[in-house]
Each structure stands twice: as C-alpha cells, then as structure tokens.
C-alpha positions in Angstrom: 22.4 -22.4 -5.3 25.2 -22.7 -3.0 24.3 -23.6 0.8 24.9 -21.7 3.4 27.6 -22.6 5.6 28.1 -22.6 9.4 31.5 -20.5 10.5 32.6 -23.4 12.5 33.0 -27.0 10.9 34.0 -30.3 11.8 37.2 -30.8 13.9 39.7 -31.4 11.5 43.4 -30.8 10.5 44.0 -28.5 7.0 45.9 -29.9 4.3 48.9 -28.6 5.4 48.2 -30.2 8.3 47.7 -26.6 10.3 45.6 -27.1 13.4 42.1 -25.6 12.1 40.1 -23.2 14.6 38.1 -25.9 15.5 40.8 -28.0 16.4 42.1 -25.6 18.2 39.3 -25.1 20.8 39.0 -28.8 20.9 42.4 -29.4 21.9 41.8 -26.7 24.7 38.4 -28.1 25.7 36.0 -25.8 24.4 34.7 -28.0 21.8 33.9 -31.2 24.4 31.5 -28.3 25.7 29.4 -28.5 22.3 30.3 -25.5 20.2 28.1 -26.5 17.4 25.2 -27.1 19.8 25.4 -23.8 21.5 26.2 -21.8 18.4 22.3 -23.9 17.4 21.1 -22.9 20.8 21.5 -19.2 20.6 20.5 -19.1 16.5 16.7 -21.2 17.8 16.7 -18.3 20.9 16.6 -16.0 18.5 14.3 -17.0 16.1 11.8 -17.6 19.6 12.5 -13.6 20.4 10.1 -13.5 17.2 12.1 -9.5 16.1 11.2 -8.2 13.3 13.0 -5.5 10.7 10.7 -2.8 8.8 12.8 -0.4 6.9 11.1 2.8 5.7 13.6 3.4 2.2 13.2 6.5 0.7 14.3 6.0 -3.1 16.5 8.5 -4.6 18.3 9.7 -1.6 16.3 12.3 0.9 17.5 16.2 1.6 18.7 16.4 5.2 18.0 20.0 5.5 14.7 19.5 4.1 13.7 16.6 6.7 15.9 15.9 9.7 19.1 18.1 10.1 17.8 21.1 9.3 20.4 24.5 9.3 17.9 27.5 10.4 19.3 30.6 9.4 22.7 29.0 7.2 22.8 30.0 3.7 22.6 26.7 2.5 19.2 25.7 4.4 17.0 27.7 2.4 13.2 28.5 2.6 12.1 25.4 4.5 11.9 25.8 8.4 12.9 24.5 11.4 10.0 23.1 14.0 10.4 22.0 17.3 9.8 18.2 18.2 8.4 16.4 21.2 11.7 16.0 22.8 13.0 20.0 23.9 15.8 21.0 21.8 15.6 19.1 19.0 14.4 20.1 16.0 13.3 18.7 12.1 12.3 20.5 8.8 8.5 22.3 9.0 7.5 19.7 7.0 7.9 16.3 9.7 5.0 17.3 11.9 4.0 14.0 13.2 7.3 12.4 13.1 8.2 15.4 15.3 5.6 14.7 17.6 7.0 11.3 17.9 10.7 12.3 18.1 10.5 10.5 22.3 10.9 7.3 20.3 13.4 8.1 17.3 16.7 8.2 17.3 18.3 10.6 14.5 21.8 9.6 13.5 22.9 12.8 11.6 26.5 12.2 10.8 26.4 10.1 8.4 29.2 9.2 5.9 29.2 7.1 2.6 31.4 6.9 -0.3 29.3 6.4 -3.4 27.3 9.2 -5.2 26.0 7.3 -8.1 22.4 5.5 -7.0 22.4 1.9 -8.0 25.8 1.9 -6.4 24.6 3.3 -3.1 21.2 1.8 -3.1 23.4 -1.6 -2.8 25.9 -0.4 -0.3 23.1 1.0 2.0 20.8 -2.3 1.5 24.0 -4.7 1.8 26.7 -2.9 4.1 29.4 -3.8 0.8 30.1 -1.5 -2.2 29.2 -3.3 -5.7 32.2 -5.6 -6.5 32.7 -7.7 -9.9 32.8 -11.6 -8.8 30.2 -11.5 -5.6 26.3 -10.7 -5.5 25.6 -10.2 -1.9 22.5 -10.5 -0.4 20.3 -8.0 0.6 20.1 -7.4 4.5 16.6 -8.6 4.8 17.9 -11.8 3.4 20.1 -12.4 6.0 18.0 -11.3 9.1 15.9 -13.6 7.8 18.3 -16.3 7.4 19.3 -15.9 10.8 15.9 -14.6 12.7 13.0 -16.6 10.0 11.1 -19.3 11.6 12.5 -22.7 9.4 8.4 -24.0 8.8 7.2 -20.4 8.3 4.2 -20.1 5.5 4.7 -16.5 5.0 7.5 -15.3 2.4 10.4 -14.3 5.0 11.0 -10.8 3.4 8.4 -9.0 1.5 9.2 -5.4 -0.3 6.5 -2.9 -0.8 5.7 -0.4 -3.8 9.2 -1.9 -5.6 12.2 -4.2 -6.2 14.5 -4.3 -3.0 18.0 -6.4 -3.5 17.6 -10.0 -3.7 18.6 -13.2 -1.5 21.8 -13.8 -4.1 23.5 -17.1 -2.6 21.3 -17.6 0.4 18.7 -18.9 -2.7 14.5 -18.9 -2.7 13.9 -18.8 1.0 14.6 -16.2 1.8 14.0 -13.8 -1.3 11.7 -10.5 -1.5 8.0 -11.1 -2.3 7.3 -7.9 -3.9 4.0 -5.9 -3.2 3.3 -3.6 -5.8 0.4 -1.9 -4.9 -0.2 -2.5 -1.1 -3.8 -1.6 -1.9 -5.0 -5.0 -2.6 -4.1 -8.3 -1.9 -1.0 -10.2 -4.3 -2.9 -12.0 -6.6 -3.3 -15.8 -6.8 -3.2 -15.8 -3.1 -6.3 -18.2 -3.0 -5.3 -21.6 -4.2 -7.3 -22.8 -7.6 -7.9 -26.2 -6.3 -8.6 -28.0 -2.8 -5.5 -28.6 -0.6 -5.5 -31.8 -1.4 -5.7 -31.7 -4.9 -2.6 -29.1 -5.1 -0.7 -31.5 -3.1 -0.6 -34.1 -5.2 0.3 -31.7 -8.0 3.1 -30.7 -6.7 4.2 -34.2 -5.7 3.4 -34.9 -9.3 5.5 -32.0 -10.1 8.6 -33.5 -8.0 8.2 -36.6 -9.5 8.6 -35.7 -13.1 11.4 -33.3 -12.4 13.4 -36.1 -10.3 15.6 -37.0 -13.5 16.5 -33.5 -14.2 17.9 -33.6 -10.9 19.9 -36.7 -11.5 21.2 -35.6 -14.6 23.1 -32.4 -13.2 20.3 -30.1 -12.7 19.6 -30.5 -9.1 20.7 -26.9 -7.9 17.7 -25.5 -10.2 15.0 -28.2 -9.4 15.6 -27.5 -6.2 15.2 -23.7 -6.3 11.9 -24.7 -8.4 10.5 -26.8 -6.2 11.2 -24.5 -3.2 9.6 -21.5 -4.8 6.3 -23.9 -5.6 6.1 -25.3 -1.9 6.5 -21.6 -0.7 3.7 -20.6 -2.8 1.3 -23.5 -1.9 2.2 -23.2 1.9 1.5 -19.1 1.3 -1.7 -19.2 -0.6 -3.1 -21.8 2.1 -2.4 -19.9 5.0 -4.8 -18.0 7.3 -1.9 -15.6 7.7 -1.8 -14.6 4.4 -4.5 -12.3 5.1 -2.2 -10.1 6.6 -1.5 -9.0 2.9 -5.2 -8.1 2.9 -6.1 -4.1 4.2 -9.8 -4.7 4.2 -9.9 -6.4 7.1 -9.0 -3.1 9.2 -11.0 -0.6 10.8 -11.2 2.3 8.4 -10.3 4.9 11.3 -7.1 2.5 11.0 -6.1 3.1 7.3 -7.2 6.7 7.8 -4.5 7.3 10.7 -2.3 6.0 8.6 -2.8 8.0 5.4 -4.3 6.6 2.1 -1.4 7.4 0.5 0.7 4.2 -1.2 2.8 5.0 1.6 0.8 5.1 4.3 -1.3 1.8 3.4 2.3 0.2 3.0 3.6 1.0 6.5 0.2 -0.6 7.7 0.7 -3.8 5.9 4.4 -3.7 7.0 2.6 -3.7 10.8 0.5 -6.6 9.7 2.7 -8.5 8.3 5.3 -8.3 11.4 2.3 -9.2 13.8 1.8 -12.5 11.6 5.5 -13.2 12.1 7.3 -11.9 8.9 10.9 -10.9 9.7 12.0 -8.0 7.5 9.8 -5.6 5.2 10.8 -2.9 3.2 8.2 0.2 2.2 9.6 2.2 -0.7 8.6 5.6 -1.2 9.9 6.9 -4.6 10.3 10.1 -5.9 13.2 11.5 -3.1 15.9 12.4 -6.3 15.3 16.5 -6.3 17.8 17.6 -8.9 15.3 20.2 -9.4 12.1 22.3 -8.0 13.1 20.1 -5.1 10.7 22.1 -2.8 7.7 21.6 -4.9 8.3 17.9 -4.8 9.2 17.8 -1.4 5.3 19.4 -0.4 3.4 17.1 -1.8 6.4 13.9 -1.3 7.0 14.4 2.4 3.6 14.6 4.3 2.4 11.0 3.2 5.9 9.6 4.4 5.3 11.7 7.9 1.8 10.4 8.2 2.9 6.9 7.7 5.8 6.9 9.4 4.3 8.6 12.6 1.2 6.2 12.4 3.0 2.9 12.2 5.6 3.9 15.3 2.6 4.7 17.1 0.5 2.1 15.6 3.4 -0.6 16.9 4.0 0.4 20.3 0.7 0.5 21.0 0.3 -3.2 20.3 3.4 -3.9 22.2 5.7 -4.5 18.9 7.8 -1.7 19.2 10.4 -3.4 21.4 10.8 -6.4 19.3 10.9 -4.5 16.1 13.7 -2.1 14.6 12.8 0.6 12.4 14.8 2.6 9.7 13.9 5.2 8.0 16.2 6.8 5.5 17.2 6.7 1.8 21.0 6.1 -0.1 22.5 9.9 0.5 21.8 13.0 1.7 21.6 16.2 -1.0 24.2 18.9 -1.8 24.5 22.2 0.7 23.9 24.2 -2.2 21.2 24.4 -4.3 21.5 24.3 -8.3 20.6 26.4 -10.8 17.8 24.7 -11.1 16.1 25.2 -7.6 17.0 21.6 -6.8 19.9 19.9 -4.5 22.4 17.0 -6.3 23.9 13.5 -4.8 25.5 14.1 -1.6 26.9 11.1 0.6 29.3 12.7 2.2 27.1 13.9 5.1 23.3 12.8 5.5 21.1 11.8 8.1 18.5 9.0 9.0 15.9 7.9 11.8 15.8 4.6 14.2 13.5 3.1 16.9 12.8 0.1 18.2 14.5 -2.9 19.3 16.7 -1.1 22.5 17.1 2.0 20.8 17.1 4.8 22.8 14.5 7.6 21.6 14.8 11.2 22.0 18.3 12.2 21.1 20.6 12.9 18.2 23.4 11.2 17.4 26.6 13.5 15.6 26.7 16.6 14.1 27.1 18.6 10.9 28.8 22.0 11.0 26.5 24.9 10.3 26.1 24.4 7.3 25.5 20.9 7.1 29.1 20.7 4.6 30.7 18.3 6.4 30.6 15.9 9.5 32.1 17.1 12.7 30.8 15.2 15.6 31.0 11.6 16.0 31.1 10.0 12.1 29.2 7.2 11.5 30.1 5.0 8.0 27.8 2.1 6.2 29.4 -0.7 8.3 29.1 1.2 11.7 25.8 1.6 10.7 24.9 -2.6 10.0 26.5 -3.1 13.2 24.5 -0.9 14.7 21.2 -2.7 13.1 22.8 -6.3 14.1 23.4 -5.0 17.8 19.4 -4.1 17.3 18.5 -7.5 16.2 20.5 -9.7 18.0 23.0 -10.6 15.1 26.2 -11.5 15.3 27.3 -9.1 12.3 30.6 -11.3 12.0 28.6 -14.3 10.9 29.6 -15.7 7.9 28.1 -17.4 4.7 29.6 -19.4 2.1 29.4 -17.0 -0.6 28.8 -17.2 -4.8 32.8 -17.3 -5.4 33.8 -20.2 -2.8 34.7 -18.2 0.0 33.3 -16.5 3.6 31.8 -13.7 3.5 30.6 -11.9 6.5 26.9 -10.4 7.2 29.0 -7.1 8.2 32.8 -7.2 7.3 34.3 -3.6 9.5 32.7 -1.2 11.4 31.3 -1.1 15.4 28.0 -0.8 16.6 27.2 2.8 17.8 26.5 2.2 21.1 25.1 5.9 21.8 21.9 4.7 19.5 21.2 2.8 23.0 
C-alpha cells in the first residue's frame, strides 16, 4: 500500500535547482506563517463538522423520462404521465409521488452529460470522476470523502455499501475500504467478538509478533494492511456504535415509513450509520437496465425507491442531520429517448438527470434542461467533473487535493471542472 502524500512538502530545491512551490511560498514569507499547520487545522476543522454523504445508486441507469425529466406530450415519453410536485412548475414522473412531495428539499439536475455508455466504465466514472485508464486504479469517491472527513480513530468503517459492492479504496488502503452489507434486514455476521475484549487484544498482539519477521523480510505493506484490517474489525466488534447496523432497534412505524423493501431498509440503515458517525454510505437499487418491457419493470422498481428516498430525506431533516448530510440520487447514465423494438430503452449518457439534497443544496429548483424530446442538453450542461466539484463544494472538500497514486504521480480528487453554483 502506498501511503497518501500531502500536496505540500518540506522546503527544498528540486533536483535541477528550481525552487519548488513550497520553497517559493517560504521565500515570500507565507511558509513562515505555517502553511502546513493551517492545512492540517483546516482538515481537522472539516472533520469536526461531522459532514457525511449518502449515495442512493440506481444501478443500471434510470430512465429520466420515467423519473425526473418527463416530457408530457412528446413522442419520446411513452404512456408514463407527469405529476405536479410540492414546488409549482416542477413535474416528475407519476411513479414518484413521494419524491414529488419532497421537492422542496431536492435540487434536480436535468442537464447531465457523460461520455461512457458501458455499464462498467460509466459506473467507474460516476464513482471516481475519472474514466478507467490502464495503469491507474482510482479510489472511489466514498473513500476520498472518508479520507478528508472521517475521524482518525473512528471505530466503525468509514465507508459502507449496502446491497452491493462499490468502487474500492485503491491506494488509499484498507482504512478507507468499503464495508459491504449484503442484506440490510439483518446485521452483518460476526459483530459480536468470540472472546472477551482482553483475550481478543492478546490474540491481536500475538498475531503482530508472529508477523514481525514477515514485515522485516520485505512484506511490510501486506503486513500493515493485514493488521489494519484486523484492528479495524476488532474495534467495530467491540464498539457500542455497531448497533447502528441492527434495524431491530427501530420502531415498527419507522421501518414501515421507509418501506420493508431492501432499498427502503437500506436507507434506514444509512440514516442510522450517518447518525453514528459514518462518513459515506451507498445504498444500491439494482435492476434499472431496462432494455425490454421497461414499464412493467419500473412499476415494480420505482415505488420502493420513491418511498425509501422520501422517508430518508424527511427523517434526516426531522433529526437535524440533513444540513450536514449530502444526499445524491443517481445512476451511471440515462436511457434512450426512443423506445426500442422490445418496449425498452437502451443506454444514453448524452443527457440524463439526477437529484441532490442537504449540505447546503438549495432545494425546490431545477438546474439545466433538455430539449422537448429529451434528446440533447439545451441549457446549462453539467459534466461529470462539474458534478464531482459540486459534491466537493457541498462537503467542504478541496477538489484539487492531491494524493500520490499507485503509479507514483499526484492525483487530484477531481482533475477538471467547476462546481455548479446554481445548486447552492
């Protein structure tokens, strides 16, 4: 594992005698004010704000026509109707009545435009801000958020993925790796330690002693990761906060409000985890790849997602958590404007929609627009890097923060793009 490096390093000349950026700042007197100290203080300030992010991931690519950008009367719309929302002038598809009622808390971006139409590549892009490339394995955004905002000695996983695998932590290491909960309706296995805390501590100490020769023989990175994983697991098993994974502690009426679907209960677990201090939670809803018989599939798929999303927003707001929690509702791309011969819609990254709430997001409005048939963006195009800069702005993260990548060169959280100011 390669440890992340700060963007600023010690004052020195480069090998060819050129003054480095830090050296220049020092010459100007700025370094004397303790730039590194101020950066560290800023990082600690961010951690104390307890900001968090919940990603509601519609795996497969949700149709904008049947969700957030219906086109009433257009030949591309099909039989799905549009309904009014809690905000006059904004409509969504008829299958989302509860999210329509939550529109005052939602900002809808209808002008997303991407470059990847393959599920794997687009999922990677919408989780990292980078298209896949041969030599570099980019960390998922959740791991980057946890690195910036997570408490150093936190005893639960910083990143949790519910109902499916997500993009990993790459060179950020096991400390920020996602912890996967397969079924939100039951707590993860082995949360109760098999022995007493003292005995568990002795066992971990013995393991470290046994592995010490391996570390000295050149396997130090592997040993470090292995021990970090065991230490993290032990802390979680012994933590009273681990009860956040057990939904049995919730009143029945609360569980019913979220819906008893896997997605609804996943949203409830996400709220509990954020309340317990977890920095990033992803809740997945599979099945959005509707190439055929789209409407029957969506009529089953959307209502649980609609109920779970609306309940999450309401619950976070009632508990005073929405102001510090960014909620993202999106998939990897949209669907084709024209219905295909098997009554479905194919992939369409050129123009799609998503929704944001919380953490400074101004609810009750729409950013951007597509044309009358939903075929192309005609107002305020938003690229994937723009979107990730917007996420960073909401969370207080510097999008140009650099880590040392697995190929030995600095890698920014987001390489290009600008935050969409209209969202805030």
